[in-house]
Every structure is written in structure tokens, then in C-alpha cells.
C-alpha positions in Angstrom: -46.8 1.9 2.7 -43.8 2.3 0.4 -43.4 -0.5 -2.2 -39.6 -0.7 -1.3 -40.5 -1.6 2.3 -42.9 -4.3 1.2 -40.4 -5.7 -1.3 -37.6 -5.9 1.3 -39.9 -7.9 3.6 -41.1 -10.3 1.0 -38.2 -10.5 -1.4 -35.3 -10.3 1.1 -37.0 -11.8 4.1 -36.4 -8.7 6.2 -38.5 -8.0 9.3 -40.8 -5.0 8.9 -38.6 -3.1 11.4 -35.4 -3.8 9.4 -37.1 -2.9 6.1 -38.3 0.4 7.5 -34.9 1.2 9.1 -33.1 0.6 5.9 -35.7 2.5 3.9 -35.2 5.5 6.2 -31.4 5.1 5.9 -30.9 4.6 9.6 -28.3 2.3 11.3 -29.2 -0.1 14.1 -27.1 2.1 16.4 -29.2 5.2 15.6 -32.5 3.4 16.2 -31.2 1.7 19.4 -30.0 5.1 20.7 -33.4 6.6 20.1 -35.0 3.8 22.0 -32.4 3.8 24.8 -31.1 0.3 24.3 -27.9 -1.3 22.9 -27.4 -2.1 19.2 -27.2 -5.8 20.0 -30.6 -5.7 21.8 -32.2 -3.8 18.9 -30.7 -6.4 16.5 -32.5 -9.1 18.4 -35.8 -7.2 18.0 -35.2 -7.0 14.2 -34.6 -10.8 14.0 -37.6 -11.7 16.1 -40.8 -12.8 14.3 -42.9 -11.6 17.2 -42.3 -8.4 19.2 -44.3 -7.3 22.1 -46.8 -4.4 21.4 -45.0 -2.0 23.8 -41.7 -2.7 22.0 -43.3 -2.3 18.6 -44.6 1.1 19.7 -41.1 2.2 20.8 -39.5 1.0 17.6 -42.2 2.8 15.5 -41.7 6.0 17.5 -37.9 5.8 16.9 -38.5 5.3 13.2 -41.2 8.1 13.1 -43.9 5.8 11.8 -47.2 4.4 13.1 -46.9 1.1 15.0 -49.4 -0.5 12.6 -46.8 -0.3 9.8 -44.6 -2.8 11.7 -47.3 -5.4 12.0 -47.7 -7.1 8.6 
């Protein structure tokens, strides 16, 4: 796991999904389009402290990472 991602989660209080998205230089719109949802729906996932396993898998696939990397 990249140190920058960990720092964003703990220093900036980002969700793991937001930290990974920003680390990968993707916009919310890009990730939402990859999942097939609206940007506002994806934004709610990023703000949520708990995300269903199926949703976490979809987000991880859209980011090109393993789902476990979103669960810390």
C-alpha cells in the first residue's frame, strides 16, 4: 500500500476510496462512469464509513486495485 494513500486516510481523514482515487489522479466522475452510477451517488460512497462488500468490489475494480485495499 502506498504511503501517500495511508497518509491521506489518517492525516486528511479521507475514506480509503477517496484516497486511492486521488492517488490514481481520477475524478469522481471517471470512477462513477466506470461503475455505471452518477457522480453524486459515488460521492456518497466515498463519504460513507461503511460500504457493502459488493459495492467495495465494484469500486476496487473501477480503481484497478484489490478490494482488500479499501478495507482498512
